C-alpha positions as CSV (number, residue, x, y, z in Angstrom):
1,M,118.5,61.8,44.0
2,A,121.8,62.9,42.4
3,D,124.3,60.4,40.9
4,H,127.0,61.6,43.3
5,L,126.8,63.5,46.6
6,E,129.7,64.7,48.6
7,A,130.2,66.5,51.9
8,S,133.1,67.1,54.2
9,V,134.1,68.9,57.4
10,T,137.5,69.6,58.9
11,L,137.7,69.7,62.7
12,P,140.4,70.3,65.2
13,S,142.0,67.1,66.7
14,D,140.3,67.6,70.0
15,P,138.0,65.2,71.9
16,A,135.1,67.6,71.5
17,S,135.3,67.1,67.7
18,V,134.2,63.5,68.0
19,S,130.7,64.6,68.9
20,A,130.7,67.4,66.2
21,A,131.7,64.8,63.6
22,R,128.9,62.4,64.5
23,T,126.4,65.3,64.4
24,Y,127.7,66.4,61.0
25,V,127.6,63.0,59.4
26,L,124.2,62.0,60.8
27,G,122.7,65.4,59.8
28,T,124.1,65.1,56.3
29,L,122.8,61.6,55.9
30,A,119.4,62.6,57.2
31,E,119.4,65.3,54.4
32,W,120.2,62.5,51.9
33,G,117.3,60.4,53.1
34,L,118.6,58.2,56.0
35,P,116.4,58.8,59.1
36,A,118.4,59.2,62.3
37,D,116.2,56.6,64.2
38,T,117.3,53.6,62.1
39,E,119.7,50.8,63.0
40,V,121.9,51.7,60.1
41,A,122.2,55.3,61.4
42,E,123.1,54.0,64.8
43,T,125.8,51.8,63.3
44,I,127.2,54.7,61.3
45,R,127.2,56.8,64.5
46,L,129.3,54.3,66.3
47,I,131.7,53.8,63.3
48,V,132.2,57.6,63.0
49,S,132.8,57.8,66.7
50,E,135.5,55.2,66.5
51,L,137.1,56.6,63.4
52,T,137.3,60.1,64.8
53,T,138.4,59.1,68.2
54,N,141.3,57.2,66.6
55,A,142.2,60.4,64.6
56,V,142.2,62.4,67.8
57,Q,143.9,59.9,70.1
58,H,146.5,58.1,67.9
59,T,148.0,61.0,66.0
60,F,150.0,62.1,69.1
61,G,149.5,65.8,68.3
62,Q,151.1,65.5,64.9
63,S,147.8,66.1,63.1
64,P,146.2,69.4,64.3
65,T,143.0,68.7,62.3
66,F,141.2,65.8,60.7
67,T,138.7,65.8,57.9
68,V,135.5,63.7,57.7
69,G,134.4,63.0,54.1
70,I,131.1,61.5,53.0
71,E,130.2,60.3,49.5
72,L,127.1,58.7,48.1
73,D,127.3,57.2,44.7
74,R,124.2,56.4,42.7
75,D,122.1,55.7,45.8
76,E,124.1,52.4,46.0
77,H,127.4,53.0,47.9
78,L,128.1,55.2,51.0
79,R,131.7,56.0,51.8
80,I,132.8,57.7,55.0
81,G,136.4,58.5,55.5
82,V,138.5,60.2,58.2
83,T,141.8,61.8,57.0
84,D,144.6,63.0,59.2
85,S,148.1,64.1,58.6
86,H,149.9,61.5,60.8
87,P,151.8,59.0,58.6
88,R,151.4,55.9,60.9
89,F,148.8,53.4,59.9
90,P,146.5,51.8,62.5
91,K,147.9,48.6,63.9
92,R,145.9,45.5,64.5
93,L,146.3,44.3,68.1
94,P,146.7,40.6,68.9
95,A,143.5,39.1,70.2
96,A,145.2,38.0,73.4
97,V,146.2,41.6,74.3
98,Q,144.1,42.8,77.3
99,Q,143.8,46.5,77.2
100,D,141.1,49.1,78.1
101,N,141.5,50.8,74.7
102,G,143.0,50.0,71.3
103,R,140.0,48.1,70.0
104,G,138.6,50.8,67.7
105,M,139.7,49.2,64.4
106,V,138.4,45.8,65.5
107,I,135.0,47.5,66.2
108,I,135.0,49.4,62.9
109,R,136.0,46.3,60.9
110,W,133.3,44.2,62.6
111,L,130.5,46.7,62.2
112,T,131.4,47.4,58.6
113,A,131.4,43.7,57.8
114,E,128.1,43.2,59.5
115,C,126.6,45.8,57.2
116,G,128.1,44.1,54.1
117,G,130.8,46.8,53.7
118,K,134.5,47.0,53.7
119,L,137.2,49.0,55.5
120,R,140.2,50.6,53.8
121,V,143.3,52.4,54.9
122,R,145.2,54.4,52.3
123,P,148.0,56.9,52.3
124,T,147.4,60.5,51.2
125,R,149.7,62.4,48.9
126,E,150.6,64.7,51.8
127,G,151.9,61.9,53.9
128,G,148.9,61.2,56.1
129,K,146.2,58.6,55.8
130,T,142.5,58.1,55.2
131,V,140.7,55.4,57.1
132,S,137.4,54.8,55.3
133,I,134.4,52.5,55.2
134,E,132.1,51.7,52.3
135,L,128.6,50.4,52.9
136,P,125.7,49.5,50.7
137,W,123.2,52.4,50.8
138,T,119.9,51.2,52.0
139,V,117.2,53.6,53.3
140,P,114.3,52.0,55.1
141,A,110.9,52.8,53.6
142,E,109.5,53.8,57.0
143,P,111.2,54.8,60.3
144,V,111.9,52.0,62.8
145,T,110.9,52.5,66.4
146,A,113.0,51.8,69.4
147,A,111.4,48.4,69.7
148,G,112.5,47.5,66.1
149,Q,109.0,47.6,64.7
150,Q,108.3,49.7,61.6
151,E,105.9,52.5,62.2
152,P,102.6,52.4,60.2
């Protein structure tokens, strides 16, 4: 595989774009060698869902689009970032706050840490932000079935 692969897609800040972003990321990763039926792919699907949902819901109409970027370096590090043009950074809610929503960053942080990765939030030159994750790139030798057993 190449030393460095990149892909990105820009989508409207609309709830329907969350599904489109998941499909794009998982399709790209499948082309790069990560089967869709793995636990890692499922974790990435959930992380992308949370990242893009945040970009749609928490920019308050001030970011008409968001961009999902994917990078793979030397078959070792996978980075996925969502960039929007809203300047406000995500806020960490106190653990005691009981709400039906607002837990996206907690979920992203936990899933990323469980995979041995890290979460970053950085400003863009244009005044927005990129929320990204970096994970170790590991592709299973054989697909894993729904029961968690490797296929022969």
